[in-house]
C-alpha positions in Angstrom: 66.8 35.2 -35.5 64.2 36.8 -33.3 60.6 35.8 -33.6 58.5 38.9 -33.4 55.1 39.1 -31.6 52.1 40.7 -33.3 52.6 44.0 -31.6 56.2 44.2 -32.7 55.2 43.3 -36.3 52.6 46.1 -36.2 55.3 48.6 -35.0 57.6 47.5 -37.8 54.9 48.1 -40.4 54.0 51.4 -38.9 57.6 52.6 -38.9 58.0 51.6 -42.6 54.8 53.4 -43.4 55.8 56.5 -41.4 59.2 56.5 -43.2 57.5 56.6 -46.6 55.0 59.3 -45.6 57.7 61.4 -44.1 59.8 60.9 -47.2 56.9 62.1 -49.4 56.4 65.2 -47.3 60.0 66.1 -46.2 62.1 64.4 -49.0 64.5 62.9 -46.4 64.8 60.0 -44.0 62.7 60.3 -40.8 64.9 60.3 -37.6 64.2 57.4 -35.2 64.4 57.6 -31.4 65.5 54.1 -30.3 64.2 54.6 -26.8 60.6 54.9 -28.2 60.7 51.2 -29.3 60.7 47.8 -27.6 64.2 46.4 -26.8 63.7 43.6 -29.3 63.4 46.1 -32.1 66.4 48.1 -30.9 68.8 45.1 -31.3 70.8 44.9 -34.5 68.9 43.3 -37.4 69.0 43.0 -41.2 65.9 43.6 -43.3 64.5 44.1 -46.8 61.5 46.2 -47.5 59.6 45.4 -50.7 56.9 47.7 -52.1 54.3 46.6 -54.6 51.6 48.4 -56.5 48.9 46.1 -57.9 51.1 43.1 -57.2 53.9 44.6 -59.3 57.3 45.3 -57.7 57.9 49.0 -57.2 61.0 48.9 -55.0 63.0 46.5 -52.9 66.0 47.6 -50.8 67.6 45.9 -47.9 70.7 44.9 -45.9 72.3 41.4 -45.7 74.2 42.0 -42.5 72.9 43.2 -39.2 74.9 46.3 -38.4 72.4 48.8 -37.0 69.2 48.6 -34.9 66.5 46.7 -36.7 64.0 49.6 -36.2 66.4 52.0 -38.0 67.2 49.4 -40.7 63.5 49.0 -41.5 62.8 52.8 -41.6 65.8 53.4 -43.8 65.1 50.5 -46.2 61.4 51.6 -46.5 62.5 55.1 -47.5 65.1 53.7 -49.9 62.6 51.2 -51.5 60.2 54.1 -52.1 62.6 56.7 -53.3 66.1 55.3 -54.1 65.6 52.0 -55.9 67.1 53.0 -59.3 65.0 50.3 -61.1 61.8 52.3 -60.5 60.7 56.0 -60.4 60.3 57.5 -56.9 57.0 56.7 -55.3 54.5 59.6 -55.7 51.8 60.8 -53.3 49.2 59.6 -55.8 50.7 56.1 -55.8 51.1 55.9 -52.0 47.5 54.7 -51.2 48.1 51.7 -53.6 51.3 50.4 -52.1 51.6 47.1 -50.3 54.6 46.7 -47.9 56.4 43.5 -47.1 59.2 43.4 -44.6 61.6 40.5 -44.5 63.7 40.1 -41.4 66.8 38.1 -42.3 68.6 35.5 -40.3 72.4 35.6 -40.2 73.7 34.2 -43.6 75.6 30.9 -43.3 77.8 29.4 -46.0 76.9 26.4 -48.1 79.8 24.1 -48.8 79.8 22.4 -52.2 82.2 21.0 -54.8 80.0 21.3 -57.9 77.0 23.1 -59.2 75.0 19.8 -59.0 76.0 19.4 -55.4 75.0 23.0 -54.6 71.6 22.6 -56.3 70.9 19.5 -54.1 71.5 21.5 -51.0 69.3 24.5 -51.8 65.9 24.4 -50.1 63.2 25.7 -52.4 60.7 28.1 -50.7 62.9 28.4 -47.6 66.3 29.7 -48.5 67.3 33.1 -49.5 70.7 33.0 -51.2 73.7 35.4 -51.5 76.0 34.7 -54.4 79.4 36.3 -54.6 82.6 35.8 -56.6 85.4 38.2 -57.8 83.5 41.4 -56.9 80.1 40.2 -58.2 77.3 39.8 -55.7 73.6 39.3 -55.7 70.8 38.0 -53.5 67.3 36.6 -53.9 64.9 36.6 -51.0 62.9 33.4 -50.4 59.8 35.1 -51.9 61.5 34.8 -55.3 60.9 31.0 -55.2 57.3 31.9 -56.2 58.4 33.0 -59.6 61.5 30.8 -60.0 60.4 27.5 -58.3 63.2 25.2 -59.7 66.6 25.3 -57.9 68.6 25.3 -61.1 66.5 28.2 -62.5 66.7 30.1 -59.2 70.5 29.8 -59.2 70.8 30.8 -62.9 68.7 33.9 -62.4 70.7 34.8 -59.3 73.9 34.6 -61.3 72.3 37.0 -63.9 71.3 39.4 -61.1 74.8 39.4 -59.8 76.1 40.4 -63.3 77.4 36.9 -64.3 76.3 34.6 -67.1 73.7 32.1 -66.1 76.1 29.2 -66.9 79.0 30.8 -64.9 81.0 28.5 -62.7 84.1 29.0 -60.6 85.9 27.2 -57.8 85.9 30.6 -55.9 82.1 31.0 -56.1 80.6 31.5 -52.6 76.9 30.9 -51.7 75.4 31.7 -48.4 71.8 31.0 -47.3 69.5 32.8 -44.9 65.8 32.5 -43.9 63.4 35.3 -43.3 60.6 36.2 -41.0 58.0 38.0 -43.1 56.0 40.9 -41.7 53.0 42.0 -43.7 
């Protein structure tokens, strides 16, 4: 995972902000000219953009795999978090001044190998790991920031199962868990 310098972090925040402002005005995604940005931000990257109003979640959209330039990924995820997260109404111009933006740049997910839930729980690193759970068409992820509200590994895993659409006590030999870390830009 890249480490971004303060200038690059400011650019990422500005691109996210500009994508939201453009969306409020034009009701579409703002085009990005890659050549206008540093090379480090043109390389492929995966990100999540989280929006909050008064410390309450108001949208969170992202990608788990790096398949497009990071600068485009951030812009599109910012737009999607503001206007396309089905859990929340679209952001309004009146709400815009109250939003707080958090950008999480993800490392490449790596598998965790385990033979039981107990063994898996012992390998999870609270406060560090983001997890991707998948099994038989069900999939969910929690960013490392979720540890703030679910600090116990067992509880974290149970809620991740629920988010993926599975019962909290679900277990299967085909269950897959991947971990990733994030660089947060605020």
